[in-house]
Structures are given as structure tokens and as C-alpha cells.
N, C-alpha and C positions, 0 to 999 in steps of 0.2 A: 550723400549717396543717392544716385539716380535710380528710382524704383519705378517699375511698370508691371502691369499684369496682362498676361496673354491668356485669352479664354476662348472657349468654343462651346456650342450647344448642339444637341440632337433633339429633334422635335417630332411631333405627330404628323406634320405636314409643312406647307410652305407659307401659310398666311395666318398670323395670330388674329387678324381681324375677323376671320371666319371660324374662330374657335380652336385653332391648332394650339398645342401646348408644348412646353419644354418637358422632355423625359430624361435628359442627361445634361449636366453642366460640369465642365472641368476648367481649371485655371492654374497657371504656373506663375510664380513670382520671378521676375527678372530684376537683377541688379546690374547696372551698366550694360544692359542688353543681353546678359548671360543668365541662364536659368539657375536658380538656387534649389535647395532641397525642399522648399515649401510648396506644397501642392494642395489645391482644393478640388475634390471630385465627389459628386453625388449623383445617384440615380434618383429619379423623381416620379412619383405616381401622378400621371397627367389628369386623372379623374375623368377620363373619357377613353373611347376606343382608339386603337392604333391601326390605320388602314394598311392593307397588305403591301401597297406600293412603298409605304414608309418603312415597313419591316424589311423589305428587300434591300433597302439602302443601309440601315444601321443594325439590323438583325434583332431588334427588340420586339417582343410581342407583348400584348396586354398582360399576359400571365407573368412575364418576367418582372413586371413592375408592381404587381399586387403586393401590398404590405410595405412598399417603399415610402419614405416620407413625402408629403405634399410640399409644394414649393413654399407655402407659408411656414413650414417647419424648418426650412433650411435657409430662408432669405436673410436672417440676421447674420448667420455665419458667413454667407456669401458676401454680404455688404462689408462686413468687418475685414474679410480677406482682401476685397477690392480696395478698401480704404479710399483715399482721394487720388490714387495713382492714375496715370494714363492707362487706357484699356485698348489692347491690341487684339484684332481678330481678322480673319480672312473673309472678305465680303462683310465687313463689320456692321453695316446697316441691317443685315439680316439678324445677327445675334443681338444687337442693341434693340431691334424691334421686338423680338420675343421676350427679352428680359424686361423691357419697359412695359409690355403688355401684362406680364405677370405682376410687376410692381403696381400697375394701375389697379389691378383686381384687389390689391391689398391696401389701396389708398396711400401708397408710398410714392415719393418723388421719383421721376424718371432719372436715368443715368444722363449726365450732362453730355450732349453731343460734342462739346469742345474737348472732351477727354478721349475721343475716338481716334485711333490710328488704324487705318485700313491697309493691310498688307496687299490686298488685291489692287488697290489704287497705286500703291508703291510699285508693284510688279508691272502694271500696265504702263506706268510712266517710264520704267526702265526697259521693258520689252514690248514696245508698241506693235500691234498686229500679230503677236504670238500668243499661243495658249498660255494662260496664267492661272489655271486651277492649281490646287495644292499638289496634286499628283504631277502635273506638268513641271512645276517649279522644283519639286524634289528630284525629278529625273534630270532636269537641266543642271542642278547643282550637285548631282551625284549622291543624293541622300537616300539611304536604304528604305525601300517601300515594302519589303517582303512581308511585314506583319500587318499591312493595311489591306486585309481581305474585305472588311466592311468599314463604314464610317464609325469611328469611336472617338468620343470627345477628348479623352485624355491622350490617346495616341496621336490624334491630330494636333493637339497642343504641343506635344514633344516634337513632332515633325515641323510644325510651324515655327517653333523656337529656332530650329536650325535654319529654316528658310529666312526668318527675320534677320538673323545675323548676316546672312549673305546679302540680303537686300539693302542693309544699312552699311555695307562696306566691310563687314567682317571684323572679328576681334581676335586677339592673340589666343590660340588654343593651348591647352596643357598648363594653364596658369593656375597655381594653387595659392590661395590667399589665406592669410591668418592674421590674428591680432585684434579682432573685435568679434562680438557675438554675431553681428550681422554678416561680416565677411566670412566667418567660419561656416556659414550655411551654404557657401558655394560648393558645388560638386565638381570633381575633376572633369574638365571638358577637353579631353585630348582628341586631336584630329587623327582618325584612322587613316591608314594608307590609301583607302579608297576615296578619301575626301581631300587628298592633296590637290593644290591648284592645278587646273588643267585648261587647255585652250578650248573654248566653246566655238564650234564652227557651225554657222546656220546652214540648214538644208536649202535646197533649191526652192522648195515651197515657201519656206520662211523668208528667203530673200525676195521672192515674188510678192509675198504679202507686204513686206516692208516697202518695196517699190510702189505698190498700189497705194499704200498709205501716203507716201511722199507726194504722189501725183495729185492727191486730194487737198494738199496744203497750198495755201496762197503764197507764192514766191518762196518756195523752200530753198534754204541755203545750199542744200545738196546739189541743186541743179544750176547754181550760179557759178560762173567762172571767176577765178581769182582776179 
């Protein structure tokens, strides 16, 4: 059974090297690229202040995290949930960097970069020259964003799970599996009417961006006659 873990973090800022810390971490188990019912989600006391600009992004204040466990108190559970599975994240270097900084503080081994699957890199390869933020990809694939009023690690994981399915070619929806303890953890993953396959027509601006990208390539096949 092919298992992977999709995860996301929220932080006090952008750079763990300057003392920024994790305040929220969420992860979803995937089997054969589809989410199961197994979820890991923790709020974390960062043991420092949270700048206003960070609060505007994720909505958390220092007071919201007072009394929450410190990273040292949740690390064993997190690592057990991760296991030795591949780790999927959007702009994965960011999330790996923060988790590894927290692990270093505890004198624990880093996450192996060989386990990293970056959905941002996958999106850039598939849609060169186009916006590839999580919001942009959800809009492109017709994924409902109505609940995403602020960044939230668990919600972002659920959205990214849908995006990952699309980026990797899609899987059959509505498939209910049974017959083993692992397979019975699958949740029904039925495609709503709003997610039925649809033609994606690039805008004039997107076509222009693609044309500009092609012009920067050396001997692009698109400009060569048959």
C-alpha cells in the first residue's frame, strides 16, 4: 500500500534562522494519493511573540497559543505519524526548513530531503508562467475556497490534498474500499457536480506570459516548423 503524508505549517514569520517558530502543524495521511480518515493537527506554543503581520495572515495571536503544548511535547507524536513515508507540502522547502529548525533545537535528526514532494514545483512544471499559489490552483481546478478566509494548516492540507490529486493526474472518485483495516480508513471521496471535468481556457494574459516564457527558451520546439 503506497502511503504518503501531506502536511502544512503556520509560523510566527518567514525565517527560522532569525528565531521564527512553528505555531500550528497539520498533516493528512494519503493512501494511493487519496486522503484517509487519519489526521494529525496541533497548535503549538512558539515560546515567543507573534508579530502583527503574521497574525494578519493566519489569525493567531500570542494569547490564542498560551497554554498550548510546546513543540518538544508534540514532536514524538508528529514523527510517529510521519513514519518513513514521503512528505508532501506546497513550497515544501519552507515547511521542511521550519520543522528541521525545531528538530535541531531538540538535537533530533532532520527530515530527509529525499522524502520531499513539492506541489509548488509540480505546479510550476505543469503550468509554467502561471500563478501557482494554493489559491490559484484551487481556482484553476474548481476547488471550493469559501472557507479559506485566513491561512489554516488543517484546511490548507485538505485543499492541497485535492490539488495534489489533480496535479498527479487524478484518481477515480466515489470509490469506497473495504476488506482490510487500512483500506477501511478511506473516507468517501465523491466528486461533486462543481468538480466535474471542465475545459480550462487560458486568459489572454496567461497566453502572453506563456509566449514570453517560450521566447526565453533556446530553440523551443513550439517555434520550429514540422
